[in-house]
Backbone as CSV, one residue per row, in Angstrom:
resi,resn,N_x,N_y,N_z,CA_x,CA_y,CA_z,C_x,C_y,C_z
1,MET,0.800,-1.218,0.000,0.000,0.000,0.000,0.837,1.274,0.000
2,ILE,2.118,1.126,0.381,3.061,2.238,0.230,4.253,1.743,-0.560
3,SER,4.606,2.492,-1.571,5.801,2.204,-2.344,6.675,3.448,-2.384
4,VAL,7.848,3.356,-1.788,8.801,4.469,-1.753,9.883,4.164,-2.785
5,ASP,10.013,5.049,-3.762,10.821,4.746,-4.937,11.976,5.738,-5.097
6,HIS,13.168,5.326,-4.673,14.404,6.078,-4.899,14.309,7.542,-4.452
7,LEU,13.820,7.748,-3.227,13.701,9.106,-2.711,15.070,9.709,-2.409
8,VAL,15.252,10.941,-2.864,16.471,11.708,-2.617,16.053,13.114,-2.195
9,LYS,16.730,13.648,-1.183,16.493,15.035,-0.803,17.817,15.714,-0.482
10,ASP,18.092,16.789,-1.234,19.283,17.605,-1.011,18.878,18.941,-0.409
11,PHE,19.624,19.365,0.588,19.509,20.710,1.123,20.820,21.427,0.825
12,GLY,20.825,22.190,-0.260,22.076,22.778,-0.704,23.033,21.690,-1.149
13,THR,24.205,21.665,-0.549,25.200,20.643,-0.912,25.098,19.399,-0.033
14,ARG,24.205,19.421,0.952,24.084,18.278,1.863,22.958,17.360,1.408
15,ARG,23.267,16.067,1.270,22.256,15.083,0.895,21.688,14.463,2.168
16,ALA,20.450,14.829,2.497,19.827,14.361,3.736,19.220,12.977,3.589
17,VAL,18.696,12.670,2.399,18.117,11.359,2.104,18.693,10.887,0.786
18,ASP,19.226,9.668,0.785,20.026,9.205,-0.351,19.492,7.889,-0.899
19,ASP,18.600,7.975,-1.904,18.122,6.812,-2.652,17.417,5.787,-1.757
20,VAL,16.415,6.244,-1.020,15.662,5.366,-0.121,14.523,4.710,-0.896
21,THR,14.482,3.374,-0.845,13.472,2.592,-1.551,12.969,1.475,-0.642
22,PHE,11.637,1.349,-0.521,11.049,0.211,0.188,9.553,0.174,-0.089
23,GLU,8.928,-0.972,0.217,7.485,-1.129,0.092,6.935,-1.666,1.406
24,VAL,5.704,-1.267,1.720,5.059,-1.704,2.958,3.631,-2.133,2.643
25,GLU,3.248,-3.317,3.147,1.919,-3.848,2.882,1.017,-3.728,4.108
26,LYS,-0.274,-3.865,3.879,-1.289,-3.818,4.936,-0.960,-4.819,6.040
27,GLY,-1.179,-4.420,7.278,-0.899,-5.284,8.416,0.499,-5.128,8.974
28,THR,1.279,-4.220,8.382,2.659,-4.002,8.810,2.754,-2.784,9.717
29,VAL,3.456,-2.946,10.836,3.859,-1.801,11.650,5.370,-1.690,11.485
30,LEU,5.774,-0.729,10.689,7.175,-0.557,10.332,7.826,0.457,11.253
31,GLY,8.832,0.019,11.979,9.635,0.925,12.780,10.746,1.504,11.927
32,PHE,10.752,2.819,11.781,11.746,3.514,10.963,12.765,4.113,11.925
33,LEU,13.876,3.424,12.089,14.842,3.775,13.124,16.057,4.473,12.543
34,GLY,16.701,5.248,13.403,17.938,5.905,13.004,18.345,6.916,14.050
35,PRO,19.623,7.255,14.109,20.072,8.286,15.050,19.554,9.655,14.632
36,ASN,19.686,10.626,15.516,19.288,11.990,15.177,20.035,12.463,13.938
37,GLY,19.304,13.082,13.007,19.928,13.590,11.789,20.136,12.552,10.708
38,ALA,19.569,11.355,10.894,19.783,10.285,9.912,18.948,10.464,8.655
39,GLY,17.875,11.275,8.724,17.005,11.467,7.568,15.619,10.892,7.753
40,LYS,15.283,10.452,8.974,13.968,9.839,9.221,12.830,10.813,8.950
41,SER,12.864,11.956,9.618,11.763,12.912,9.486,11.664,13.460,8.067
42,THR,12.800,13.707,7.434,12.788,14.212,6.058,12.148,13.201,5.121
43,THR,12.466,11.923,5.300,11.855,10.878,4.476,10.352,10.853,4.670
44,MET,9.904,10.939,5.918,8.473,10.883,6.186,7.749,12.108,5.633
45,ARG,8.396,13.253,5.683,7.779,14.457,5.129,7.659,14.374,3.618
46,MET,8.583,13.707,2.969,8.454,13.503,1.522,7.349,12.510,1.210
47,ILE,7.268,11.423,1.981,6.225,10.420,1.751,4.841,11.036,1.895
48,THR,4.688,11.941,2.857,3.382,12.556,3.112,3.119,13.774,2.234
49,GLY,4.095,14.186,1.440,3.900,15.308,0.528,4.121,16.675,1.137
50,PHE,4.686,16.734,2.347,4.914,18.028,2.985,6.148,18.731,2.439
51,ILE,7.106,17.978,1.954,8.217,18.580,1.230,8.434,17.801,-0.067
52,LYS,8.918,18.488,-1.084,9.097,17.870,-2.392,10.466,17.203,-2.480
53,PRO,10.528,15.976,-2.977,11.824,15.310,-3.130,12.673,15.986,-4.195
54,THR,13.979,15.871,-4.047,14.876,16.276,-5.128,14.687,15.342,-6.312
55,SER,14.503,14.068,-6.011,14.148,13.079,-7.029,13.480,11.901,-6.343
56,GLY,12.850,11.047,-7.157,12.113,9.914,-6.617,10.691,10.304,-6.249
57,THR,9.932,9.332,-5.761,8.545,9.585,-5.390,8.074,8.544,-4.393
58,ALA,6.818,8.688,-3.965,6.162,7.698,-3.117,4.736,7.522,-3.608
59,VAL,4.240,6.300,-3.548,2.880,5.987,-3.979,2.104,5.508,-2.761
60,ILE,0.996,6.196,-2.448,0.171,5.887,-1.289,-1.126,5.245,-1.760
61,ASP,-1.283,3.962,-1.495,-2.512,3.250,-1.858,-2.892,3.492,-3.322
62,GLY,-1.874,3.445,-4.187,-2.100,3.580,-5.626,-2.027,4.987,-6.173
63,HIS,-1.790,5.991,-5.318,-1.767,7.383,-5.756,-0.378,7.981,-5.540
64,ASP,0.190,8.515,-6.599,1.524,9.102,-6.543,1.474,10.446,-5.820
65,ILE,2.347,10.615,-4.833,2.332,11.829,-4.016,2.765,13.062,-4.810
66,ILE,3.458,12.854,-5.929,3.893,13.980,-6.766,2.836,14.360,-7.786
67,THR,2.303,13.376,-8.487,1.366,13.661,-9.581,-0.100,13.680,-9.137
68,SER,-0.412,13.037,-8.000,-1.792,13.025,-7.485,-1.779,13.298,-5.983
69,PRO,-1.288,14.487,-5.592,-1.081,14.751,-4.161,-2.362,14.757,-3.320
70,VAL,-3.458,15.285,-3.862,-4.697,15.347,-3.082,-5.224,13.946,-2.813
71,GLN,-5.246,13.104,-3.842,-5.728,11.738,-3.671,-4.829,10.950,-2.723
72,ALA,-3.522,11.158,-2.847,-2.579,10.440,-1.983,-2.757,10.850,-0.525
73,ARG,-2.864,12.143,-0.273,-2.998,12.620,1.110,-4.326,12.213,1.732
74,SER,-5.353,12.051,0.902,-6.651,11.634,1.440,-6.600,10.217,1.984
75,ARG,-5.601,9.457,1.586,-5.473,8.060,1.992,-4.587,7.873,3.209
76,LEU,-4.046,8.962,3.745,-3.134,8.795,4.881,-3.486,9.720,6.035
77,GLY,-3.065,9.285,7.218,-3.103,10.112,8.410,-1.671,10.367,8.844
78,TYR,-1.403,11.594,9.277,-0.025,11.981,9.568,0.050,12.618,10.944
79,LEU,0.912,12.075,11.772,1.195,12.653,13.074,2.654,13.105,13.070
80,PRO,2.914,14.387,12.809,4.296,14.864,12.785,4.858,14.989,14.196
81,GLU,6.176,15.090,14.279,6.809,15.317,15.570,6.388,16.696,16.082
82,SER,6.116,16.788,17.396,5.634,18.038,17.987,4.436,18.568,17.185
83,ALA,3.443,17.700,17.034,2.298,18.005,16.177,1.604,19.297,16.598
84,PRO,1.330,20.182,15.642,0.658,21.450,15.959,-0.834,21.243,16.172
85,SER,-1.446,22.154,16.910,-2.892,22.141,17.090,-3.317,23.554,17.488
86,TYR,-4.618,23.805,17.431,-5.144,25.115,17.812,-5.451,25.086,19.313
87,ARG,-4.533,25.583,20.105,-4.596,25.358,21.540,-5.721,26.116,22.241
88,SER,-6.271,27.133,21.593,-7.402,27.847,22.204,-8.712,27.088,22.016
89,MET,-8.719,26.092,21.136,-9.907,25.277,20.927,-9.994,24.194,22.003
90,THR,-11.218,23.753,22.280,-11.373,22.547,23.090,-11.029,21.336,22.222
91,VAL,-10.839,20.202,22.871,-10.557,18.968,22.126,-11.679,18.692,21.136
92,TYR,-12.915,18.837,21.589,-14.061,18.582,20.716,-14.082,19.552,19.536
93,GLU,-13.864,20.827,19.807,-13.891,21.832,18.740,-12.794,21.553,17.702
94,PHE,-11.624,21.168,18.176,-10.514,20.884,17.263,-10.841,19.705,16.354
95,LEU,-11.361,18.630,16.940,-11.680,17.453,16.129,-12.860,17.729,15.196
96,ARG,-13.821,18.541,15.643,-14.937,18.924,14.769,-14.407,19.727,13.579
97,PHE,-13.476,20.630,13.849,-12.869,21.426,12.779,-12.117,20.523,11.792
98,MET,-11.360,19.558,12.326,-10.602,18.658,11.463,-11.539,17.778,10.637
99,ALA,-12.654,17.385,11.223,-13.633,16.598,10.471,-14.172,17.399,9.288
100,GLN,-14.449,18.677,9.527,-14.934,19.543,8.447,-13.875,19.692,7.359
101,MET,-12.618,19.822,7.768,-11.539,19.933,6.797,-11.399,18.655,5.957
102,ARG,-11.806,17.535,6.549,-11.744,16.256,5.836,-12.997,16.014,4.983
103,GLY,-13.908,16.985,4.995,-15.077,16.882,4.134,-16.318,16.317,4.779
104,TYR,-16.276,16.038,6.089,-17.460,15.534,6.779,-18.396,16.691,7.120
105,LYS,-19.702,16.447,7.003,-20.689,17.495,7.286,-21.849,16.920,8.101
106,GLY,-22.540,17.810,8.816,-23.764,17.445,9.510,-23.607,16.297,10.489
107,PRO,-24.606,15.406,10.561,-24.585,14.291,11.508,-23.376,13.372,11.331
108,LYS,-22.921,13.205,10.089,-21.763,12.346,9.850,-20.525,12.902,10.532
109,ALA,-20.335,14.221,10.474,-19.187,14.843,11.148,-19.259,14.607,12.650
110,LEU,-20.448,14.761,13.217,-20.617,14.563,14.655,-20.324,13.124,15.055
111,SER,-20.801,12.169,14.269,-20.590,10.760,14.611,-19.122,10.371,14.489
112,VAL,-18.433,10.925,13.498,-17.006,10.644,13.332,-16.217,11.184,14.514
113,VAL,-16.552,12.402,14.942,-15.850,13.004,16.081,-16.103,12.196,17.351
114,GLU,-17.357,11.812,17.594,-17.684,11.054,18.804,-16.957,9.709,18.817
115,ALA,-16.911,9.041,17.671,-16.230,7.747,17.587,-14.733,7.896,17.853
116,THR,-14.153,8.989,17.361,-12.720,9.219,17.549,-12.399,9.564,18.997
117,LEU,-13.243,10.367,19.623,-13.073,10.676,21.047,-13.054,9.401,21.876
118,GLU,-13.954,8.496,21.560,-14.033,7.233,22.305,-12.818,6.363,22.036
119,LYS,-12.430,6.254,20.770,-11.308,5.394,20.398,-10.006,5.849,21.046
120,CYS,-9.843,7.163,21.194,-8.592,7.704,21.735,-8.691,8.058,23.220
121,PHE,-9.774,7.630,23.867,-9.946,7.828,25.313,-9.840,9.310,25.694
122,LEU,-10.558,10.145,24.963,-10.510,11.585,25.182,-11.814,12.149,25.739
123,GLY,-12.748,11.276,26.063,-14.038,11.740,26.526,-13.972,12.621,27.760
124,ASP,-13.076,12.296,28.685,-12.989,13.051,29.942,-12.475,14.480,29.746
125,VAL,-11.783,14.729,28.620,-11.203,16.065,28.401,-11.797,16.748,27.175
126,ARG,-12.906,16.247,26.672,-13.463,16.751,25.413,-13.748,18.247,25.451
127,ASN,-14.102,18.782,26.626,-14.457,20.202,26.726,-13.339,21.066,27.297
128,GLN,-12.144,20.484,27.449,-10.992,21.267,27.884,-10.302,21.889,26.677
129,THR,-9.780,23.101,26.861,-8.970,23.686,25.800,-7.638,22.955,25.734
130,ILE,-7.101,22.852,24.543,-5.898,22.053,24.326,-4.713,22.591,25.116
131,ASP,-4.664,23.914,25.327,-3.531,24.475,26.062,-3.537,24.104,27.548
132,THR,-4.641,23.547,28.047,-4.700,23.132,29.455,-4.403,21.644,29.637
133,LEU,-4.198,20.927,28.545,-3.989,19.482,28.618,-2.546,19.140,28.986
134,SER,-2.369,17.969,29.579,-1.025,17.428,29.770,-0.445,17.050,28.422
135,LYS,0.863,16.829,28.373,1.486,16.471,27.102,0.910,15.179,26.546
136,GLY,0.613,14.227,27.436,0.041,12.966,26.977,-1.301,13.148,26.298
137,TYR,-2.163,13.973,26.876,-3.470,14.223,26.270,-3.354,15.049,24.991
138,ARG,-2.403,15.990,24.962,-2.196,16.752,23.714,-1.749,15.827,22.596
139,GLN,-0.848,14.895,22.928,-0.370,13.946,21.925,-1.521,13.061,21.450
140,ARG,-2.359,12.641,22.386,-3.507,11.807,22.027,-4.489,12.566,21.139
141,THR,-4.645,13.869,21.406,-5.536,14.696,20.588,-5.010,14.808,19.159
142,CYS,-3.704,15.001,19.021,-3.106,15.070,17.680,-3.158,13.716,16.989
143,PHE,-3.005,12.648,17.769,-3.163,11.297,17.231,-4.597,11.125,16.705
144,ALA,-5.573,11.657,17.460,-6.978,11.530,17.067,-7.250,12.190,15.720
145,GLN,-6.656,13.377,15.479,-6.900,14.032,14.195,-6.308,13.233,13.036
146,ALA,-5.240,12.471,13.328,-4.596,11.685,12.270,-5.431,10.479,11.852
147,ILE,-6.242,9.941,12.783,-7.027,8.738,12.464,-8.509,9.039,12.271
148,LEU,-8.883,10.299,12.387,-10.284,10.720,12.329,-11.023,10.145,11.125
149,HIS,-10.383,10.158,9.970,-11.026,9.731,8.723,-10.745,8.271,8.382
150,ASP,-10.235,7.523,9.381,-9.952,6.099,9.226,-9.104,5.814,7.984
151,PRO,-7.923,6.429,7.895,-7.098,6.259,6.697,-6.466,4.872,6.642
152,PRO,-6.249,4.329,5.440,-5.592,3.027,5.326,-4.101,3.084,5.629
153,VAL,-3.522,4.291,5.599,-2.089,4.470,5.853,-1.916,5.486,6.972
154,LEU,-1.115,5.135,7.959,-0.869,6.011,9.098,0.637,6.181,9.263
155,ILE,1.084,7.439,9.266,2.508,7.748,9.378,2.721,8.646,10.582
156,MET,3.599,8.212,11.492,3.797,8.923,12.750,5.276,9.152,13.016
157,ASP,5.597,10.370,13.390,6.975,10.753,13.671,7.143,10.915,15.183
158,GLU,7.868,9.997,15.803,8.112,10.014,17.250,6.800,10.108,18.042
159,PRO,5.874,9.141,17.865,4.550,9.259,18.484,4.545,9.206,20.008
160,THR,5.584,8.633,20.627,5.594,8.549,22.097,6.696,9.399,22.721
161,ASP,7.305,10.275,21.931,8.412,11.078,22.442,7.950,11.977,23.592
162,GLY,8.650,11.914,24.712,8.355,12.777,25.843,7.222,12.325,26.728
163,LEU,6.614,11.183,26.424,5.506,10.691,27.234,6.027,9.821,28.379
164,ASP,5.255,9.784,29.469,5.655,8.914,30.574,5.250,7.474,30.242
165,PRO,5.717,6.487,31.022,5.443,5.079,30.684,3.965,4.750,30.510
166,ASN,3.097,5.319,31.348,1.667,5.046,31.220,1.100,5.626,29.925
167,GLN,1.525,6.837,29.585,1.057,7.471,28.352,1.570,6.717,27.125
168,LYS,2.821,6.263,27.183,3.364,5.469,26.078,2.549,4.198,25.872
169,HIS,2.175,3.570,26.977,1.402,2.331,26.888,0.075,2.575,26.170
170,VAL,-0.611,3.663,26.502,-1.900,3.967,25.880,-1.736,4.160,24.376
171,VAL,-0.741,4.950,23.973,-0.525,5.206,22.545,-0.157,3.921,21.813
172,ARG,0.708,3.115,22.410,1.102,1.855,21.773,-0.079,0.908,21.612
173,GLU,-0.944,0.844,22.615,-2.114,-0.017,22.525,-3.046,0.447,21.410
174,MET,-3.187,1.748,21.239,-4.026,2.268,20.154,-3.443,1.883,18.800
175,ILE,-2.125,1.955,18.681,-1.479,1.583,17.423,-1.681,0.105,17.140
176,LYS,-1.464,-0.745,18.144,-1.609,-2.189,17.946,-3.042,-2.563,17.585
177,GLU,-4.007,-1.848,18.158,-5.413,-2.138,17.875,-5.760,-1.902,16.408
178,MET,-5.105,-0.923,15.782,-5.408,-0.575,14.392,-4.534,-1.312,13.391
179,ALA,-3.488,-1.983,13.854,-2.417,-2.458,12.973,-2.884,-3.418,11.885
180,ALA,-3.805,-4.306,12.191,-4.177,-5.355,11.234,-4.814,-4.799,9.971
181,GLU,-5.457,-3.629,10.075,-6.214,-3.088,8.946,-5.508,-1.950,8.226
182,LYS,-4.290,-1.637,8.634,-3.618,-0.471,8.059,-2.155,-0.759,7.756
183,VAL,-1.564,0.150,7.006,-0.109,0.267,6.935,0.286,1.346,7.933
184,ILE,1.180,1.010,8.842,1.615,1.976,9.849,3.140,2.096,9.803
185,ILE,3.603,3.325,9.641,5.038,3.607,9.712,5.244,4.573,10.872
186,LEU,6.137,4.197,11.771,6.449,5.116,12.858,7.959,5.314,12.941
187,SER,8.331,6.570,12.936,9.725,6.944,13.081,10.051,7.059,14.560
188,THR,11.181,6.528,14.968,11.553,6.598,16.370,13.049,6.402,16.536
189,HIS,13.570,6.929,17.632,14.927,6.573,18.038,14.882,5.835,19.373
190,VAL,13.658,5.483,19.813,13.468,4.715,21.035,13.401,3.236,20.665
191,LEU,14.453,2.499,20.965,14.560,1.124,20.494,13.518,0.206,21.118
192,GLU,13.012,0.535,22.291,12.011,-0.317,22.933,10.704,-0.340,22.147
193,GLU,10.474,0.658,21.281,9.269,0.669,20.456,9.217,-0.548,19.542
194,VAL,10.391,-1.014,19.116,10.445,-2.145,18.191,9.819,-3.375,18.823
195,ASP,10.282,-3.737,20.023,9.740,-4.907,20.709,8.273,-4.710,21.067
196,ALA,7.890,-3.475,21.333,6.526,-3.206,21.807,5.481,-3.340,20.707
197,ILE,5.770,-2.848,19.500,4.697,-2.778,18.501,5.081,-3.105,17.061
198,CYS,6.350,-3.186,16.724,6.738,-3.310,15.312,6.873,-4.771,14.876
199,ASN,6.510,-5.055,13.613,6.777,-6.373,13.041,7.729,-6.293,11.846
200,ARG,8.262,-5.100,11.633,9.305,-4.907,10.612,10.105,-3.671,10.994
201,VAL,11.385,-3.678,10.643,12.265,-2.575,11.024,13.120,-2.164,9.828
202,ILE,13.179,-0.865,9.586,14.163,-0.303,8.661,15.048,0.635,9.469
203,ILE,16.343,0.458,9.337,17.301,1.341,9.993,17.960,2.204,8.931
204,ILE,17.968,3.507,9.186,18.544,4.463,8.250,19.706,5.182,8.929
205,SER,20.770,5.411,8.174,21.940,6.119,8.697,22.530,6.969,7.586
206,ASN,22.790,8.234,7.892,23.319,9.155,6.888,22.482,9.164,5.613
207,GLY,21.168,9.082,5.790,20.257,9.179,4.658,20.068,7.910,3.865
208,LYS,20.739,6.816,4.244,20.657,5.565,3.490,20.073,4.446,4.344
209,VAL,19.322,3.552,3.707,18.827,2.364,4.389,19.992,1.396,4.578
210,VAL,20.244,1.040,5.844,21.345,0.114,6.128,20.844,-1.239,6.620
211,LYS,19.533,-1.336,6.920,18.968,-2.615,7.346,17.474,-2.609,7.145
212,ASP,16.936,-3.742,6.666,15.502,-3.937,6.504,15.218,-5.372,6.912
213,ALA,14.604,-5.557,8.084,14.461,-6.910,8.623,13.313,-6.980,9.611
214,LYS,12.942,-8.219,9.998,11.992,-8.433,11.072,12.727,-8.288,12.409
215,PRO,12.014,-7.908,13.473,12.663,-7.814,14.782,13.347,-9.107,15.200
216,SER,12.742,-10.259,14.859,13.351,-11.539,15.223,14.678,-11.762,14.506
217,GLU,14.761,-11.266,13.271,16.015,-11.396,12.520,17.105,-10.513,13.115
218,LEU,16.716,-9.336,13.575,17.685,-8.460,14.243,18.130,-9.067,15.560
219,ALA,17.178,-9.677,16.294,17.507,-10.288,17.583,18.511,-11.422,17.414
220,ALA,18.468,-12.097,16.266,19.408,-13.191,16.010,20.831,-12.676,15.845
221,GLU,20.975,-11.380,15.558,22.300,-10.791,15.386,22.859,-10.215,16.686
222,GLY,22.058,-10.264,17.748,22.512,-9.726,19.026,21.502,-8.754,19.597
223,ARG,21.881,-8.076,20.661,20.998,-7.066,21.244,20.726,-5.963,20.235
224,LEU,19.466,-5.507,20.188,19.094,-4.486,19.209,19.960,-3.243,19.357
225,GLU,20.244,-2.856,20.595,21.069,-1.675,20.827,22.447,-1.836,20.183
226,ASP,23.014,-3.040,20.295,24.345,-3.283,19.719,24.291,-3.307,18.195
227,VAL,23.241,-3.943,17.651,23.084,-3.990,16.189,22.894,-2.585,15.645
228,PHE,22.058,-1.805,16.319,21.800,-0.424,15.904,23.092,0.384,15.896
229,ARG,23.868,0.260,16.963,25.118,1.031,17.059,26.097,0.621,15.968
230,ARG,26.166,-0.685,15.716,27.098,-1.158,14.689,26.728,-0.640,13.305
231,LEU,25.429,-0.567,13.023,24.979,-0.163,11.694,24.997,1.353,11.488
232,THR,24.935,2.117,12.573,24.792,3.568,12.429,26.009,4.358,12.891
233,THR,27.013,3.678,13.405,28.224,4.374,13.828,29.159,4.527,12.637
234,THR,29.544,5.761,12.349,30.444,6.058,11.241,31.711,6.711,11.768
235,GLU,32.658,6.929,10.880,33.887,7.608,11.284,33.587,9.000,11.828
236,ASP,32.594,9.682,11.222,32.248,11.030,11.674,31.729,11.020,13.102
237,THR,30.862,10.039,13.419,30.326,9.998,14.772,31.384,9.600,15.776
238,LEU,32.322,8.762,15.373,33.410,8.387,16.272,34.307,9.582,16.571
239,VAL,34.590,10.375,15.533,35.415,11.575,15.719,34.702,12.564,16.623
240,GLU,33.381,12.754,16.373,32.603,13.684,17.188,32.577,13.242,18.648
241,SER,32.422,11.937,18.873,32.387,11.414,20.232,33.724,11.605,20.928
242,LYS,34.811,11.389,20.185,36.150,11.553,20.754,36.400,13.005,21.117
243,GLU,35.960,13.942,20.235,36.161,15.364,20.514,35.397,15.792,21.760
244,LYS,34.182,15.244,21.955,33.411,15.569,23.152,34.116,15.057,24.413
245,GLU,34.708,13.847,24.307,35.425,13.289,25.456,36.635,14.149,25.812
246,GLU,37.331,14.636,24.786,38.517,15.478,25.035,38.133,16.803,25.677
247,VAL,36.972,17.369,25.272,36.524,18.638,25.824,36.154,18.492,27.294
248,THR,35.498,17.357,27.631,35.025,17.157,28.999,36.085,16.552,29.905
249,ALA,37.197,16.120,29.332,38.266,15.479,30.136,38.957,16.494,31.037
């Protein structure tokens, strides 16, 4: 349902994403792993059509994000890192607004919002303004807008970043509940997410895919933390680490 075809993104002379290609089918929860600056968020922004690739493309449920952007975006839900929202709105008002933006009207809009509030366990805070919510509830509210229209493809950038263990558990359970009927890609640098919810892993380093495997296949190579470090440690990171040690010595 997602086909990523030779995506490249240059920012000036720096190549942030370098020929990334993969396909993901329904029922897959793909963990997109990599160190900070590896190109995870840039890749996801290209897949969702928020930034234009230097070259390559992505196809979402049969629709090319370059040549058919409206159709492609209608098939996906996107939860960006530090997802924005209208904080002066209540949770209900925000989701009602998002439903209208998705083309829902009248009773159908109301039923979609009510179903989403229930699915994301937001009923207790439905009449609170978003700026009064805890980070966990704000994240859940942004998660709710991403799944409001029941998209077949869900793309999330660091969905549990900054949440406490209980909040992480709630978000992970929501993801697992939807997994069988969707394609889900989640970007993370939290390795425990893999064991918790993923059934496939892609590791990216310096803009390139360096591993594409099942969690069990990675486990056969050793501890995930060790495999991750081996695949993503470069001469540049070793030099940077050494320089930091010399400064603090």
